[in-house]
C-alpha positions in Angstrom: 165.7 -114.8 199.7 169.5 -114.1 198.6 170.3 -113.5 195.1 173.9 -112.6 193.8 174.7 -110.0 191.6 177.3 -110.5 188.3 180.3 -108.4 188.1 178.8 -107.4 184.7 176.0 -105.9 186.9 178.1 -105.0 189.9 179.9 -102.3 187.2 177.4 -100.7 185.9 175.5 -100.1 189.5 178.9 -97.9 189.6 179.4 -96.6 186.1 175.5 -95.3 187.5 176.3 -93.8 190.8 178.8 -91.3 189.4 175.9 -90.1 187.0 172.9 -89.9 190.2 175.5 -87.8 192.5 176.1 -85.5 189.2 173.0 -84.9 188.7 171.6 -83.5 192.7 175.2 -81.8 193.0 174.6 -79.0 190.0 171.8 -77.8 192.4 173.1 -74.9 194.0 172.2 -73.0 196.4 173.8 -68.8 197.0 174.3 -68.1 200.8 174.4 -64.5 201.8 174.2 -62.7 204.8 171.6 -60.1 206.5 174.0 -57.0 207.6 171.7 -56.2 211.5 173.5 -57.0 213.6 177.0 -56.1 211.9 176.7 -53.1 214.4 180.2 -52.8 214.6 181.2 -53.3 211.3 181.9 -50.4 208.7 180.4 -51.1 205.6 184.7 -51.0 203.6 185.2 -53.5 206.7 182.2 -55.6 206.3 182.5 -56.2 202.9 186.4 -57.1 203.2 184.9 -59.9 205.6 183.2 -60.8 203.3 184.4 -61.0 200.7 187.2 -63.9 202.5 183.9 -65.6 203.1 183.5 -66.5 200.0 180.0 -64.4 200.5 178.8 -62.5 197.1 175.2 -61.3 198.0 173.4 -59.3 201.8 170.5 -58.1 202.5 171.2 -54.6 203.6 169.9 -53.3 207.0 171.6 -49.4 206.9 173.6 -50.7 210.6 177.1 -50.4 210.3 179.0 -47.7 211.6 179.0 -45.3 208.2 175.4 -45.7 207.9 173.7 -45.6 210.9 170.3 -45.3 209.5 167.9 -48.5 210.8 165.2 -48.7 213.1 162.3 -51.5 213.3 159.5 -50.8 213.5 160.1 -47.2 212.9 161.8 -44.7 210.8 165.0 -43.0 210.9 166.4 -39.9 209.8 167.1 -40.1 206.9 168.6 -36.5 205.5 172.3 -37.4 205.7 172.1 -40.6 203.4 172.2 -38.1 200.9 172.3 -39.8 196.9 176.2 -39.6 197.6 176.5 -40.8 199.8 174.7 -44.0 198.9 175.9 -44.5 196.1 179.4 -44.2 197.3 177.8 -47.6 200.3 176.8 -49.3 197.3 179.8 -48.8 195.6 182.3 -50.3 198.6 180.3 -53.6 198.1 180.2 -54.0 194.7 183.5 -53.4 194.2 184.7 -56.3 196.7 182.4 -58.0 194.2 178.8 -59.2 196.4 175.3 -57.6 195.2 172.9 -56.0 197.0 169.9 -58.0 196.7 167.5 -55.6 198.9 167.0 -53.6 201.9 165.8 -54.1 204.9 163.1 -51.2 206.0 161.1 -52.7 208.6 158.4 -50.3 209.1 154.9 -50.2 210.8 152.0 -51.2 208.9 149.6 -51.8 211.1 149.2 -48.9 212.9 145.8 -47.9 214.2 146.7 -44.5 213.8 146.5 -43.2 209.8 149.6 -40.4 210.9 151.7 -42.1 211.5 151.2 -45.0 208.8 151.1 -42.8 206.0 154.2 -41.5 207.6 156.0 -45.0 207.5 154.8 -45.2 203.8 156.5 -41.6 203.0 159.9 -43.8 205.4 159.5 -46.7 202.3 158.8 -44.5 199.5 162.2 -42.6 201.8 164.1 -46.0 201.3 162.9 -46.9 197.9 164.4 -43.3 196.6 167.7 -44.7 198.7 167.9 -48.0 196.7 167.7 -46.1 193.4 170.1 -44.4 194.2 172.3 -47.6 194.7 170.7 -49.9 191.9 168.6 -51.8 194.8 165.6 -52.4 193.6 164.4 -55.2 196.2 163.0 -53.8 200.0 161.8 -56.1 202.8 159.3 -55.9 206.0 157.1 -57.3 207.9 153.5 -56.0 208.4 154.8 -54.5 212.1 154.0 -54.6 215.4 151.4 -52.7 217.5 150.3 -52.7 221.7 148.6 -50.1 223.1 148.8 -49.2 226.7 145.8 -50.8 227.6 145.2 -54.1 228.5 144.7 -56.1 225.4 141.3 -56.9 223.8 139.4 -59.7 223.7 140.5 -60.2 219.9 144.3 -58.9 219.7 145.0 -55.8 217.4 146.3 -58.1 214.3 143.3 -60.1 214.4 140.8 -57.8 213.7 138.1 -57.6 211.5 139.3 -53.8 210.9 142.8 -54.3 211.1 142.5 -57.0 208.2 140.7 -54.4 205.4 143.1 -51.3 207.0 146.0 -53.6 205.8 144.8 -54.8 202.7 144.6 -50.7 201.8 147.6 -50.3 203.4 149.0 -52.8 201.0 147.7 -51.4 198.7 148.9 -48.1 198.4 153.0 -49.8 199.0 152.3 -51.4 195.9 151.0 -47.7 194.3 154.7 -46.9 195.6 156.7 -50.3 194.9 155.2 -49.1 191.6 156.5 -45.3 190.7 160.4 -46.7 191.8 160.1 -49.5 189.7 160.2 -51.7 192.4 159.3 -54.7 194.8 158.6 -55.2 198.3 159.2 -58.3 200.3 156.9 -59.3 203.0 157.9 -61.3 205.9 155.2 -64.1 208.5 156.0 -63.7 211.6 153.9 -66.2 214.1 153.3 -63.4 216.7 152.4 -60.8 214.2 149.1 -59.6 211.6 150.9 -62.7 208.7 150.9 -65.3 211.1 151.5 -68.5 208.8 152.1 -68.9 205.3 148.2 -69.5 204.5 146.8 -66.2 206.2 149.9 -64.2 203.9 149.4 -66.0 201.1 145.6 -65.0 201.8 146.8 -61.3 202.1 149.0 -60.8 199.4 146.1 -62.9 197.2 143.5 -60.3 198.6 146.0 -56.8 197.5 146.7 -58.5 194.2 150.0 -57.0 193.0 153.3 -58.5 191.7 155.0 -55.7 193.4 154.1 -58.4 196.9 155.8 -60.9 197.0 157.1 -63.0 199.7 160.1 -63.6 202.1 160.3 -67.0 203.6 161.8 -67.0 207.4 161.0 -71.2 208.7 162.5 -70.3 211.7 159.1 -68.2 211.5 157.0 -69.6 211.2 158.3 -72.8 212.9 154.8 -73.2 215.2 152.3 -73.4 213.8 153.4 -74.5 209.9 155.4 -77.4 208.7 158.4 -76.8 206.5 156.1 -78.1 203.4 153.0 -76.2 203.8 155.7 -73.3 204.0 156.0 -73.8 200.8 152.6 -75.3 199.2 151.0 -71.7 200.3 153.8 -69.4 199.6 155.6 -71.3 196.8 154.4 -68.6 193.6 155.3 -64.9 195.5 158.9 -66.6 197.3 161.9 -64.3 196.2 164.0 -65.1 199.0 164.9 -67.2 202.1 166.8 -65.7 205.7 168.1 -68.5 207.5 168.0 -68.4 211.1 166.3 -71.3 213.8 164.2 -70.9 216.8 164.1 -73.9 218.8 160.0 -75.3 219.0 157.5 -73.0 222.2 159.7 -70.6 222.2 159.7 -66.6 221.0 163.5 -65.9 220.0 164.9 -67.2 217.1 169.0 -68.0 217.0 171.7 -69.1 214.7 171.3 -71.7 212.1 171.9 -74.7 213.5 170.9 -73.5 217.3 166.6 -74.9 217.5 164.9 -77.2 216.2 163.8 -76.2 212.0 164.7 -79.2 209.6 167.9 -77.6 208.2 168.4 -80.6 205.7 164.2 -80.7 204.7 164.3 -77.1 204.3 167.4 -76.6 202.2 166.8 -79.6 200.1 163.0 -77.9 199.1 164.7 -74.1 199.0 166.3 -75.3 196.1 163.8 -77.8 194.5 160.6 -74.9 194.5 162.4 -72.1 194.2 166.2 -72.7 192.8 168.2 -69.7 192.9 166.9 -68.1 195.5 169.5 -66.6 197.7 169.2 -67.7 201.7 170.6 -65.2 204.1 172.3 -65.9 207.2 170.1 -63.9 210.2 170.7 -63.3 213.1 174.3 -64.0 213.1 177.2 -60.4 213.7 180.8 -60.8 214.4 180.8 -62.7 217.7 179.4 -66.1 215.3 178.4 -65.8 211.4 180.9 -68.0 211.6 179.3 -70.7 213.0 175.8 -70.2 212.0 177.4 -70.3 208.3 179.1 -73.9 209.2 176.4 -74.7 209.6 174.4 -74.3 206.1 177.2 -75.4 204.7 178.3 -78.7 206.4 173.8 -78.8 205.3 174.0 -78.5 202.0 177.2 -80.2 201.1 175.7 -83.2 204.0 172.6 -82.7 200.8 174.8 -84.0 197.7 174.1 -80.1 196.4 176.9 -77.0 196.0 177.4 -74.2 196.9 177.1 -71.7 194.4 
């Protein structure tokens, strides 16, 4: 039924609008950058360019031209990364007003050979020592990937019962190492790995049972198996930060933010509501394409009525 609105009612409604907008705009999002794909930059160039772009926090992957010490799903020789050099690298970023939230390790924790697992845990230990020289106490990794040369068994390696039990032992040992460094490890789920869903990751973290082992949520990694709400429902208490990339459904390869099927507005809004203050790190971008992904994320934040911290 039609109804009229009085002039006083209209004025009251208009007066209330800025309050609602202001309350929502009071929620902020921190945008960071993972340095993984900036392999053609020195640390100094990286720091200066991110400063100019208004980025104030990074996840440091040691992939820059003057600090090339990172190998995915493996380990690297850290002999050249002395305490003095580590301190110098951290100082480059801090002098530009950029903090280092965490350091990327991503070694293989699921390898079937005990000697390899021990070597990789020792590598994690060494990376925590490097982090200590940098003043960084958080480290990130996946569970790792392994496939032998023989035909794939009926039950894939990462789904086998004995591998679950072995990974619990490895996770608890990693927690012990982290405790000795006063550090925290953030494990990142991925739908084609050991931590294949939000629920499986939660169950693993619960069984490891240490405040030293927490989670990094990358919604694009779980898009195929979990809805965004389920990711937050399962992992909420353990989430420390986020990766902000994208993925097309039914496709293995990840893509920069805005180029896939992830509902970025829902992701950003839930991140702010459920984990206020947790930074979102752009990933899968380098010097040639990061500005597009950054513009997309900033556009989503603006359109959602939020503000960048």
